[in-house]
PATOR-716298 format. One record per residue (C-alpha): residue number from 1; residue in one letter; x, y, z. Coordinates in Angstrom, 3 decimals. Each point is the difference from the previous one (the first is absolute). Layout:
N
<atom NUM,a,<X,Y,Z>> ...
This chain:
321
<atom 1,x,<-15.345,-13.383,1.075>> <atom 2,x,<0.428,-2.429,-2.892>> <atom 3,x,<1.164,2.517,-2.607>> <atom 4,x,<2.084,3.158,-0.005>> <atom 5,x,<0.805,2.144,-3.024>> <atom 6,x,<1.057,3.517,-0.855>> <atom 7,x,<-2.565,1.652,-2.260>> <atom 8,x,<0.487,3.672,-0.962>> <atom 9,x,<-2.715,2.093,1.613>> <atom 10,x,<-0.986,-2.714,2.475>> <atom 11,x,<1.886,1.145,3.032>> <atom 12,x,<-0.817,-0.078,3.693>> <atom 13,x,<-2.875,-2.328,0.836>> <atom 14,x,<-2.670,1.888,1.941>> <atom 15,x,<-1.105,-2.983,2.102>> <atom 16,x,<3.572,-0.839,0.993>> <atom 17,x,<0.642,3.635,0.932>> <atom 18,x,<-3.135,0.064,2.139>> <atom 19,x,<1.154,-3.102,1.873>> <atom 20,x,<3.454,1.471,0.580>> <atom 21,x,<-1.491,3.138,1.485>> <atom 22,x,<-2.522,-1.902,2.077>> <atom 23,x,<2.565,-2.286,1.609>> <atom 24,x,<3.000,2.334,0.227>> <atom 25,x,<-1.099,2.834,2.231>> <atom 26,x,<2.097,2.968,1.052>> <atom 27,x,<2.009,-0.593,3.216>> <atom 28,x,<-0.985,2.169,2.937>> <atom 29,x,<3.544,1.101,0.832>> <atom 30,x,<2.276,1.934,-2.372>> <atom 31,x,<2.901,-1.653,-1.769>> <atom 32,x,<3.536,0.950,0.940>> <atom 33,x,<3.088,0.451,-2.114>> <atom 34,x,<2.569,-2.744,-0.349>> <atom 35,x,<3.121,2.154,0.218>> <atom 36,x,<0.346,2.208,3.056>> <atom 37,x,<3.018,0.939,2.105>> <atom 38,x,<-1.401,2.381,2.595>> <atom 39,x,<-2.323,-0.278,2.959>> <atom 40,x,<-3.131,0.707,-2.024>> <atom 41,x,<-1.201,-2.146,-2.857>> <atom 42,x,<-1.765,1.589,-2.935>> <atom 43,x,<-3.590,-1.228,-0.169>> <atom 44,x,<-2.028,0.168,-3.193>> <atom 45,x,<-3.075,1.476,1.622>> <atom 46,x,<-1.219,1.285,-3.355>> <atom 47,x,<-0.891,-3.593,-0.905>> <atom 48,x,<-2.811,0.216,2.544>> <atom 49,x,<-1.643,2.704,-2.112>> <atom 50,x,<-1.686,-0.173,-3.410>> <atom 51,x,<2.675,-1.383,-2.328>> <atom 52,x,<-1.668,1.664,-2.973>> <atom 53,x,<1.410,3.279,1.297>> <atom 54,x,<3.599,-1.252,-0.079>> <atom 55,x,<2.348,0.367,-2.957>> <atom 56,x,<1.836,-2.982,-1.551>> <atom 57,x,<3.297,0.862,1.709>> <atom 58,x,<-1.764,0.082,3.373>> <atom 59,x,<-1.345,-3.493,-0.634>> <atom 60,x,<3.229,-1.430,-1.376>> <atom 61,x,<2.063,0.877,3.053>> <atom 62,x,<-1.771,-2.327,2.476>> <atom 63,x,<0.106,-2.761,-2.630>> <atom 64,x,<3.766,0.503,-0.238>> <atom 65,x,<0.250,-0.211,3.783>> <atom 66,x,<-1.931,-3.281,-0.009>> <atom 67,x,<2.157,-1.643,-2.687>> <atom 68,x,<3.357,1.267,1.216>> <atom 69,x,<-0.929,-0.548,3.641>> <atom 70,x,<-0.990,-3.637,-0.482>> <atom 71,x,<3.066,-0.566,-2.201>> <atom 72,x,<2.424,1.306,2.603>> <atom 73,x,<-1.679,-0.591,3.368>> <atom 74,x,<-2.394,-2.863,-0.656>> <atom 75,x,<-3.799,-0.055,-0.080>> <atom 76,x,<-1.958,2.019,2.530>> <atom 77,x,<-3.738,-0.464,0.439>> <atom 78,x,<-0.339,3.796,-0.179>> <atom 79,x,<1.439,0.138,-3.526>> <atom 80,x,<-1.869,-3.090,-1.170>> <atom 81,x,<-3.367,1.300,1.212>> <atom 82,x,<0.542,3.396,-1.566>> <atom 83,x,<1.148,-1.524,-3.267>> <atom 84,x,<-3.172,-2.080,-0.255>> <atom 85,x,<-2.138,3.074,0.515>> <atom 86,x,<1.994,2.103,-2.468>> <atom 87,x,<-0.235,-2.732,-2.642>> <atom 88,x,<-3.775,0.179,-0.084>> <atom 89,x,<-0.083,3.761,0.400>> <atom 90,x,<2.573,0.912,-2.652>> <atom 91,x,<-0.172,-2.618,-2.744>> <atom 92,x,<-2.487,2.137,-1.960>> <atom 93,x,<2.629,2.768,0.040>> <atom 94,x,<2.673,-2.320,-1.424>> <atom 95,x,<0.822,2.206,-2.982>> <atom 96,x,<0.529,3.217,1.928>> <atom 97,x,<3.673,0.794,0.179>> <atom 98,x,<2.719,1.971,1.682>> <atom 99,x,<3.161,-1.157,-1.800>> <atom 100,x,<-1.403,-3.567,0.214>> <atom 101,x,<-3.557,-1.318,-0.147>> <atom 102,x,<-1.855,-0.886,3.187>> <atom 103,x,<-0.451,-3.418,-1.662>> <atom 104,x,<3.727,-0.722,0.278>> <atom 105,x,<0.059,0.860,3.701>> <atom 106,x,<-3.009,-2.199,0.688>> <atom 107,x,<1.686,-2.957,-1.701>> <atom 108,x,<3.253,0.482,1.922>> <atom 109,x,<-1.896,0.218,3.268>> <atom 110,x,<-2.020,-3.105,-0.808>> <atom 111,x,<3.130,-2.013,-0.751>> <atom 112,x,<1.641,1.199,3.215>> <atom 113,x,<-3.035,-1.125,2.018>> <atom 114,x,<-0.358,-3.282,-1.940>> <atom 115,x,<3.494,-1.066,-1.132>> <atom 116,x,<-0.824,-3.729,0.049>> <atom 117,x,<-3.403,0.003,-1.626>> <atom 118,x,<-3.378,0.384,1.674>> <atom 119,x,<-1.009,-2.655,2.479>> <atom 120,x,<-0.791,1.880,3.208>> <atom 121,x,<-2.434,2.383,-1.719>> <atom 122,x,<-2.177,2.492,1.895>> <atom 123,x,<-3.137,-1.611,-1.496>> <atom 124,x,<-0.865,-2.956,-2.221>> <atom 125,x,<-0.047,1.633,-3.453>> <atom 126,x,<2.803,2.473,0.580>> <atom 127,x,<2.428,-1.334,-2.627>> <atom 128,x,<-2.721,-0.075,-2.651>> <atom 129,x,<-1.091,3.524,0.859>> <atom 130,x,<3.574,1.330,-0.024>> <atom 131,x,<0.539,-1.483,-3.460>> <atom 132,x,<-3.305,1.350,-1.325>> <atom 133,x,<0.777,3.504,1.250>> <atom 134,x,<3.707,0.782,0.297>> <atom 135,x,<0.848,-2.750,-2.481>> <atom 136,x,<-2.360,1.445,-2.627>> <atom 137,x,<0.407,3.744,0.593>> <atom 138,x,<2.224,0.351,-3.065>> <atom 139,x,<-3.025,-1.003,-2.100>> <atom 140,x,<-2.189,2.856,1.340>> <atom 141,x,<-2.226,1.585,-2.649>> <atom 142,x,<1.598,3.437,0.446>> <atom 143,x,<3.262,-1.479,-1.296>> <atom 144,x,<-1.328,-1.527,-3.213>> <atom 145,x,<-1.638,1.061,-3.233>> <atom 146,x,<-1.182,-3.309,-1.330>> <atom 147,x,<3.077,-2.222,-0.183>> <atom 148,x,<2.477,2.915,-0.112>> <atom 149,x,<1.355,1.709,3.083>> <atom 150,x,<-0.936,3.602,0.708>> <atom 151,x,<3.464,1.500,-0.309>> <atom 152,x,<0.692,2.039,3.118>> <atom 153,x,<-2.298,-2.042,2.260>> <atom 154,x,<2.124,-3.115,0.520>> <atom 155,x,<3.478,-1.219,-0.897>> <atom 156,x,<2.416,2.802,-0.874>> <atom 157,x,<-1.988,3.186,0.413>> <atom 158,x,<1.855,2.789,-1.798>> <atom 159,x,<3.084,1.104,-1.919>> <atom 160,x,<-0.103,3.410,1.663>> <atom 161,x,<3.690,0.156,0.840>> <atom 162,x,<3.063,1.709,-1.486>> <atom 163,x,<0.926,-3.014,-2.133>> <atom 164,x,<-3.598,-0.601,-1.145>> <atom 165,x,<0.147,-3.719,0.728>> <atom 166,x,<-2.715,-2.296,1.343>> <atom 167,x,<2.327,-2.688,1.420>> <atom 168,x,<-1.709,-2.887,-1.792>> <atom 169,x,<3.292,-1.903,0.356>> <atom 170,x,<-1.036,-0.681,3.623>> <atom 171,x,<-3.088,-1.751,1.300>> <atom 172,x,<-2.187,2.579,1.719>> <atom 173,x,<-0.588,-0.486,3.706>> <atom 174,x,<-3.749,-0.582,-0.255>> <atom 175,x,<0.514,-2.646,-2.687>> <atom 176,x,<2.879,-1.800,1.685>> <atom 177,x,<-1.540,-0.035,3.466>> <atom 178,x,<-3.305,-1.308,-1.384>> <atom 179,x,<1.747,-2.786,-1.916>> <atom 180,x,<1.985,-1.171,3.010>> <atom 181,x,<-3.062,0.301,2.263>> <atom 182,x,<-2.081,-2.349,-2.129>> <atom 183,x,<2.867,-2.432,-0.496>> <atom 184,x,<0.558,-0.171,3.749>> <atom 185,x,<-3.568,-0.361,1.263>> <atom 186,x,<-2.016,-1.665,-2.764>> <atom 187,x,<-0.648,-3.718,0.532>> <atom 188,x,<2.292,-2.077,-2.202>> <atom 189,x,<-2.963,-1.336,-1.965>> <atom 190,x,<-0.931,3.515,-1.175>> <atom 191,x,<3.427,1.314,-1.018>> <atom 192,x,<0.109,-1.286,-3.570>> <atom 193,x,<-3.396,1.327,-1.083>> <atom 194,x,<0.653,3.313,1.737>> <atom 195,x,<3.287,0.427,-1.845>> <atom 196,x,<-1.660,-0.920,-3.277>> <atom 197,x,<-2.421,2.884,0.651>> <atom 198,x,<2.983,2.306,0.555>> <atom 199,x,<1.468,-1.047,-3.350>> <atom 200,x,<-3.357,0.401,-1.754>> <atom 201,x,<-0.211,3.781,0.534>> <atom 202,x,<0.898,1.489,-3.416>> <atom 203,x,<0.957,3.515,1.126>> <atom 204,x,<3.361,1.032,-1.487>> <atom 205,x,<0.990,1.759,3.228>> <atom 206,x,<-0.989,-3.046,2.047>> <atom 207,x,<2.012,-2.311,-2.226>> <atom 208,x,<3.038,2.261,0.295>> <atom 209,x,<-0.278,-0.107,3.767>> <atom 210,x,<-0.428,-3.753,0.107>> <atom 211,x,<3.103,-0.580,-2.135>> <atom 212,x,<2.006,2.342,2.244>> <atom 213,x,<-1.358,-1.681,3.137>> <atom 214,x,<0.737,-3.521,-1.239>> <atom 215,x,<3.594,0.996,-0.742>> <atom 216,x,<0.495,1.843,3.287>> <atom 217,x,<-1.786,-2.669,2.058>> <atom 218,x,<1.868,-2.884,-1.643>> <atom 219,x,<2.434,-0.428,2.943>> <atom 220,x,<-2.950,-0.355,2.385>> <atom 221,x,<-1.990,-2.210,-2.353>> <atom 222,x,<2.979,-2.351,-0.275>> <atom 223,x,<0.787,0.232,3.739>> <atom 224,x,<3.414,1.584,-0.516>> <atom 225,x,<-1.327,2.777,2.246>> <atom 226,x,<-2.402,-0.938,2.781>> <atom 227,x,<-1.178,3.288,1.531>> <atom 228,x,<-0.422,3.572,-1.297>> <atom 229,x,<2.601,1.264,2.502>> <atom 230,x,<2.578,-2.042,-1.943>> <atom 231,x,<-0.691,1.681,-3.340>> <atom 232,x,<2.981,1.931,-1.315>> <atom 233,x,<-0.376,3.758,-0.134>> <atom 234,x,<0.262,1.783,-3.317>> <atom 235,x,<-0.801,-3.039,-2.135>> <atom 236,x,<-1.986,0.339,-3.209>> <atom 237,x,<-2.858,-0.803,-0.038>> <atom 238,x,<-0.833,0.744,3.615>> <atom 239,x,<-2.948,-1.879,1.505>> <atom 240,x,<0.136,1.601,3.440>> <atom 241,x,<-2.854,2.014,1.479>> <atom 242,x,<-0.629,2.230,3.019>> <atom 243,x,<2.070,-1.250,2.946>> <atom 244,x,<0.256,-3.491,-1.473>> <atom 245,x,<3.551,-0.086,1.376>> <atom 246,x,<-1.641,-0.585,3.410>> <atom 247,x,<-1.094,-3.448,-1.164>> <atom 248,x,<2.887,-2.161,1.153>> <atom 249,x,<0.586,-3.603,1.130>> <atom 250,x,<-0.223,0.873,3.690>> <atom 251,x,<-3.712,0.775,-0.386>> <atom 252,x,<-0.711,-3.670,-0.592>> <atom 253,x,<1.852,-1.207,3.078>> <atom 254,x,<-1.397,2.605,2.410>> <atom 255,x,<-3.599,-0.494,-1.164>> <atom 256,x,<-2.216,-0.942,2.955>> <atom 257,x,<-2.960,-1.305,-1.987>> <atom 258,x,<1.190,-3.590,0.290>> <atom 259,x,<0.772,-0.700,-3.663>> <atom 260,x,<3.148,-1.797,-1.113>> <atom 261,x,<2.549,2.657,-1.038>> <atom 262,x,<0.204,0.378,-3.775>> <atom 263,x,<3.440,-0.122,-1.593>> <atom 264,x,<-0.994,2.695,-2.489>> <atom 265,x,<-2.704,2.576,-0.613>> <atom 266,x,<-1.653,-2.117,-2.695>> <atom 267,x,<-1.247,-3.580,0.357>> <atom 268,x,<1.947,-2.430,-2.171>> <atom 269,x,<-3.147,-1.276,-1.709>> <atom 270,x,<-1.061,3.528,-0.961>> <atom 271,x,<3.393,0.794,-1.507>> <atom 272,x,<-0.025,-3.238,-1.970>> <atom 273,x,<-3.548,0.604,-1.269>> <atom 274,x,<0.825,3.499,-1.263>> <atom 275,x,<3.188,-1.132,-1.735>> <atom 276,x,<-1.809,-2.887,-1.674>> <atom 277,x,<-2.839,2.269,-1.126>> <atom 278,x,<2.462,2.464,-1.539>> <atom 279,x,<1.798,-2.845,-1.760>> <atom 280,x,<-3.249,-1.394,-1.423>> <atom 281,x,<-1.362,3.378,-1.088>> <atom 282,x,<2.928,1.662,-1.725>> <atom 283,x,<0.483,-1.605,-3.370>> <atom 284,x,<2.164,1.888,-2.492>> <atom 285,x,<-3.125,1.324,-1.725>> <atom 286,x,<-1.554,1.163,3.268>> <atom 287,x,<3.172,1.809,1.016>> <atom 288,x,<0.121,1.769,-3.373>> <atom 289,x,<-3.646,1.013,0.450>> <atom 290,x,<0.834,1.543,3.376>> <atom 291,x,<2.982,1.888,-1.430>> <atom 292,x,<-2.170,1.307,-2.849>> <atom 293,x,<-2.605,1.172,2.499>> <atom 294,x,<2.601,1.787,2.115>> <atom 295,x,<1.535,1.650,-3.080>> <atom 296,x,<-3.269,1.859,-0.663>> <atom 297,x,<0.883,2.212,2.985>> <atom 298,x,<3.406,1.520,-0.832>> <atom 299,x,<1.039,0.917,3.531>> <atom 300,x,<-0.687,-3.556,1.201>> <atom 301,x,<2.264,-1.522,-2.623>> <atom 302,x,<2.675,2.657,0.574>> <atom 303,x,<0.087,-0.333,3.782>> <atom 304,x,<-0.123,-3.792,0.075>> <atom 305,x,<3.114,-0.011,-2.220>> <atom 306,x,<1.879,-3.286,0.599>> <atom 307,x,<-2.511,-1.497,2.465>> <atom 308,x,<-2.031,-1.998,-2.582>> <atom 309,x,<3.253,-1.572,-1.215>> <atom 310,x,<0.852,-0.943,3.567>> <atom 311,x,<-3.492,-1.437,0.399>> <atom 312,x,<0.521,-2.105,-3.129>> <atom 313,x,<3.263,-1.429,1.348>> <atom 314,x,<-1.487,-0.738,3.421>> <atom 315,x,<-3.329,-1.484,-1.003>> <atom 316,x,<0.051,-0.993,-3.680>> <atom 317,x,<3.617,-1.113,-0.348>> <atom 318,x,<1.151,-0.764,3.565>> <atom 319,x,<2.669,-2.451,-1.148>> <atom 320,x,<1.566,2.230,-2.640>> <atom 321,x,<3.439,1.471,0.492>> 
């Protein structure tokens, strides 16, 4: 893989998906829960059946057990094998949701299994295939109408709540998890061009999310915060996603894949490349263009409120008082 970009409508790569499913077969024995106190352990025998018959919440629960189990008790071959199978089986259902998207749970599970990058892969092209499937799912054609998102398919889905708000002041879980996934696993040489492709998407909703994410992720991009478990609760904008609090420093040191433990979730070179790309891209005129684009959607401008000003101070005027 010598190039990687996000292009609206060009989502999961069919050849990569086929390789995932060919190499990552279903284990013969059922997966067990991570948390059990009695004599009998709950086994997810339903995973041995046709997964197409299971609802999103039935699929999310074993993924939660994998991530939280590895985080608290260390890696088990049982959880790793089942995660690999579920990755290939469920990535095409990434945008189905029960509170959170399946996509978010797949990313959390992947990071729990591979906290230090991917060296001891199950087959030769595994990292490439994971990036071209899970790493591109947010670009799936069902989520885009040209270069504009299909509102309700990705990012914040609805304002169907008593306060009639969308919550655009936070980064949505599918967006945030996808951003961190690519930053963590893309080769350093591909980070800059990938992030340029992220910036090139002209959707007003997308731009609003990216500004919120860059503000909320700033502590991690500048290495003030190293792991998602260390993110403060209740901050605005939030960049957390489903069970991302399970991703903590201990994952790196208990990893049995043989890699050198990483000091933080994100490689230093990837963080530096993203920060430099943002600095180079956002001239005063470009920032004004983005604000004008966002202002064409009144609820985006209203809900972002002070966040663009914070973005300006962090990225355009970092040395100002």
